[in-house]
N, C-alpha and C positions, 0 to 999 in steps of 0.2 A: 514504526518500531514494533507494533503488535504483529504486523505481517511477517517480520523477520523472526520473531519468537514462534509464530505459528509454523513457519517453514522448518525451523530447527526442531520443533517438537515432532512434526510429521516425519522428518528424516530419522530422528531417534527412534520413533515408534516402528518405522519400517525396518531398521537395522537390528532391533532387539525384539524379536517376537516373543510373546508370553502366552503360555497356555493357562487358561483360567478354568477352574480355580487354582490359585497358586498353592503349592505344597511347601509348607515351612516346617523346619525342624526346631524343636525347643529343647532346652536342657532339662533333664529329669531331676536335677538338684535344685536349681534356683528358678526354673521356669522362664528364663530369659532366652532369647535367641543366642546361638553359640557365639556370635560375634561380640555379644555384650557380657559374656560370663566373666571376663577379666575385670569388669566394673562391679560385679555382684559381690555379695557378702561372703560367699563360700567358694572362692576361686579354686583352691586346691582340690576340693571334692568335685567340683564341676569338671576340672581337668581330667581327673581319674575316670569319671563317669563318661565323659566324651570320648576318651581313648578306647573304652570298651564298646560303647553303643553307637557313636557317630565317628568312625575312624576317618571318613573323608573330610569332615569339618576339622577334626583334630589335626590332620596333616596340613590342611590349608592354613590354619591359624597358628599352630605351634611349631611345626617342623621347619618352616621357612625362617624362623627367628633365631638369632644367636643366643648364647647362654646368658649374656648380660641383659638382653631385652627380656628374656623369660624371668630372670631374677628381679628385674624392675617391676614386672607385672605382678609377681607373686607377693602376697602379704606375709609369707613366712620367711622372708630373707633377713631375719635378725630383728625385724620390727614386730612388735606385738600389736595386734588390732585392739583398738580402744574398746573396752567393754562398757556395758550400761553403768552409768554412774559417773563416768568421765574421770578426769585427772584429779578432781577435787576429793574423790573418795580415798585416794592414796594419802592425802595430807591430813587425814583425821588422826589426831594424836590422842593418847589416853589422857583423861582428865587428871590434872595434877591436884594433889591434895592441897586445898586452900583452907585457911582458917575460917570457920563459919562464924560470921558476925554480921549483924544488921545494924546500921547506923541511921538513926532518925534525927534530923536536925532541921533548922529553918534558915532561910536566906531572905534578905530584904529585896523586895521587888521594886517598890516605888514608895518613897517617903515612909508612910506608916503601914504599908502593906507587906505581908510576908507570904512566902510559899514554904511548904514543908517538903523536905527532900528525904527520900528513903533510899539508902544505898546498901548493897550486899545481899539482896534477896536471891540472886543467882547462886551464891555460895551455899544456900540452904535448899537448892534445887527447886525453886519456885518458878512458876510460869509468870513472866513479867506482865504479859498482856492481861491475863486473868486477874492478877493482883491489882493492876492499875484500874481495871473496871470495878473491882470490889471496893477499892478506896473511893472512887467517884460516887458509887451508889451509897456507901455508908455515910460519907460526910457531905453529900449533896453539893458537890463542887466539881470543878474540872480537874482531871487527873491525866497525866501523860507520861510516856516513857521518853526521857530526855537524853539518856546516855546508854552505854552498853549495859550498865548495871545500876541505873538510877531512875527513880520515878519521882515526878514533881506533882504535888497536890496543892491546889490553891487554898490559901488560908493557913493560919497558925494553929495546927491541930496536933502538936507533938505528943502531948500526954495521951490523948485519945487514940492516936495512931499507935503508940507503943502498946497500949492495952489491946487494941484490935489485932495487931500482929501476933501477940501472944495467944489470945483466945481463939480467934477465928482461923488464923493461918496455921496454928499449931507449932509455932516456933518457941523454943525454950526461953524463959525470962532472962537467963544468963547470957544468951546470945544477942539480945536486943539492947543496944546502947544509945543513951541520949547524947547526941553530938552537939547540942547547944546551937550557937550561931555559926553557920558555915559560910565562909567567904569563897566566892567562886573566882 
């Protein structure tokens, strides 16, 4: 089989002579070979540049195709090219006005053990991760973010937590509410 491939290669080489070094043309807009401009990021600009500077490539690539094929190649056929940030950037809605309120309560973990739950810090524009770290350092215990707007601190530290939130985090006393026992 290798002999067969060798013979085919030799025949191909004899039928298509090449002069070295090869002279290749590149697009002045996207710096790709003209055959690949349709896959590049700026196809319409490449097309205009190629029509002016490389008319032989332009004729070979674009003039043989029908209008439907050209429209399919073009990015400007009614579809917009996705910009940096993606589709998620379109879905950002304005923040709705929510009542600012921080609820501090406790929940039973196991028999006589409790955890303190802090809810509503996001309504006061607080960084949940930083608050959780400050709680763990202040009370020398484990602290974690357990929900979208909830931090769980190990131990029953409701009173100290309310004072800490008011003094250290700068949240008004009227906004911090004792939630008592919270059932999940």
